[in-house]
C-alpha positions in Angstrom: -86.9 48.9 54.2 -84.7 46.4 56.4 -86.4 43.6 54.8 -85.7 44.7 51.4 -82.2 45.0 52.0 -82.3 41.9 53.8 -84.1 40.3 50.8 -81.7 41.9 48.2 -78.9 40.7 50.7 -80.2 37.1 50.5 -80.3 36.7 46.7 -77.2 38.7 46.2 -75.3 36.6 48.6 -76.4 33.2 46.8 -75.5 34.8 43.7 -72.1 36.2 44.5 -71.7 32.4 45.5 -72.8 30.9 42.7 -70.5 33.4 40.8 -67.9 32.7 42.4 -68.8 28.6 42.0 -69.0 29.2 38.4 -65.4 31.3 38.1 -63.6 28.1 40.0 -65.5 25.8 37.7 -64.2 27.8 34.1 -60.5 28.0 36.0 -60.4 24.5 36.6 -56.8 24.4 34.8 -54.3 25.6 36.9 -51.3 25.9 35.3 -49.0 25.5 38.7 -51.4 22.2 39.8 -51.2 20.6 36.4 -48.9 18.0 35.3 -47.8 19.6 31.8 -44.5 21.4 33.2 -43.2 17.9 34.3 -44.5 16.1 31.2 -42.8 19.1 29.3 -39.6 18.7 31.6 -39.6 14.7 31.0 -40.1 15.3 27.1 -37.0 17.7 27.3 -34.6 15.3 29.7 -35.4 12.9 27.0 -34.8 14.8 24.2 -31.5 15.9 25.4 -30.7 12.3 26.3 -31.1 11.0 23.1 -29.2 13.8 21.7 -26.3 13.4 23.6 -26.3 9.8 23.3 -26.1 9.9 19.2 -23.3 12.7 20.0 -21.4 10.1 22.3 -21.9 7.5 19.6 -20.6 9.1 16.4 -17.7 10.5 18.9 -16.6 6.9 19.8 -16.9 6.0 16.1 -14.7 9.0 15.6 -12.1 8.2 18.0 -12.2 4.2 16.5 -11.4 5.7 13.1 -8.6 7.9 14.4 -6.8 5.1 16.5 -7.2 2.6 12.9 -5.9 5.7 11.0 -2.8 6.2 13.6 -1.8 3.0 13.7 -1.9 2.3 9.6 0.4 5.7 9.4 2.9 3.6 11.9 2.8 0.8 9.5 3.1 3.0 6.9 6.1 4.9 8.5 8.0 1.4 9.1 7.7 0.1 5.4 8.9 4.0 4.4 11.9 3.1 6.6 12.5 -0.6 5.4 12.2 0.9 2.0 14.7 3.7 2.5 17.2 1.0 3.7 17.0 -1.2 1.0 17.2 1.5 -1.3 20.4 2.6 0.3 21.6 -1.1 0.4 21.0 -1.2 -3.5 22.8 2.1 -4.0 25.8 0.5 -2.6 29.2 -0.9 -4.2 29.2 -4.2 -2.7 25.2 -4.6 -3.4 26.2 -3.5 -7.3 29.3 -6.0 -7.5 26.9 -8.8 -6.0 24.3 -8.4 -8.4 26.9 -8.4 -11.7 28.1 -11.5 -10.0 25.1 -13.5 -9.5 22.8 -12.0 -12.1 24.8 -11.3 -15.2 27.8 -13.4 -14.5 30.5 -11.1 -14.7 34.1 -11.2 -13.0 37.0 -9.1 -12.1 39.5 -8.9 -14.5 42.4 -11.5 -13.5 39.5 -14.1 -12.0 38.3 -17.0 -13.7 34.7 -17.8 -13.4 33.8 -21.1 -12.1 30.4 -22.6 -12.6 29.8 -26.1 -10.9 27.8 -28.6 -12.9 24.9 -31.3 -11.2 26.4 -34.5 -10.7 26.2 -37.1 -13.6 26.7 -34.5 -16.1 28.5 -35.9 -19.2 31.0 -33.5 -21.1 32.7 -34.1 -24.1 36.6 -34.4 -23.9 38.7 -31.6 -25.8 41.9 -32.5 -26.6 44.7 -30.1 -25.9 45.9 -28.7 -29.2 49.2 -30.0 -30.7 52.6 -28.3 -30.5 53.0 -28.9 -34.1 49.7 -27.0 -34.3 51.3 -23.6 -33.6 51.7 -20.9 -35.8 54.8 -19.3 -36.3 55.4 -16.0 -38.3 59.0 -16.7 -39.3 
């Protein structure tokens, strides 16, 4: 019986070793030893880098737009201030008087308007009225 046990053990021992070897071959993919987690981490980092860079570029573009709009607002405020000042000047009495004199040719009562003529302009001679042409209301 000893031989049978021994024989059985000899047959079983090599079978157990074979089964262990087959199990190792079947289980050749070891997640902790594989490069898959590292590859996934690299891909995730690449995705995050691309996403952040696109967000930062759009943020920079928006900041440029904000600066240009702020500059335009400042220019418009300056233009608005100059227009308000011009409106105030136009509504003043001095401007109205100057415009009436320059553009419309108006004069104040008691003033005589003098119009300068260019040099070399010939005017017809005007004769003074005769004393006997006076109309009397006799």
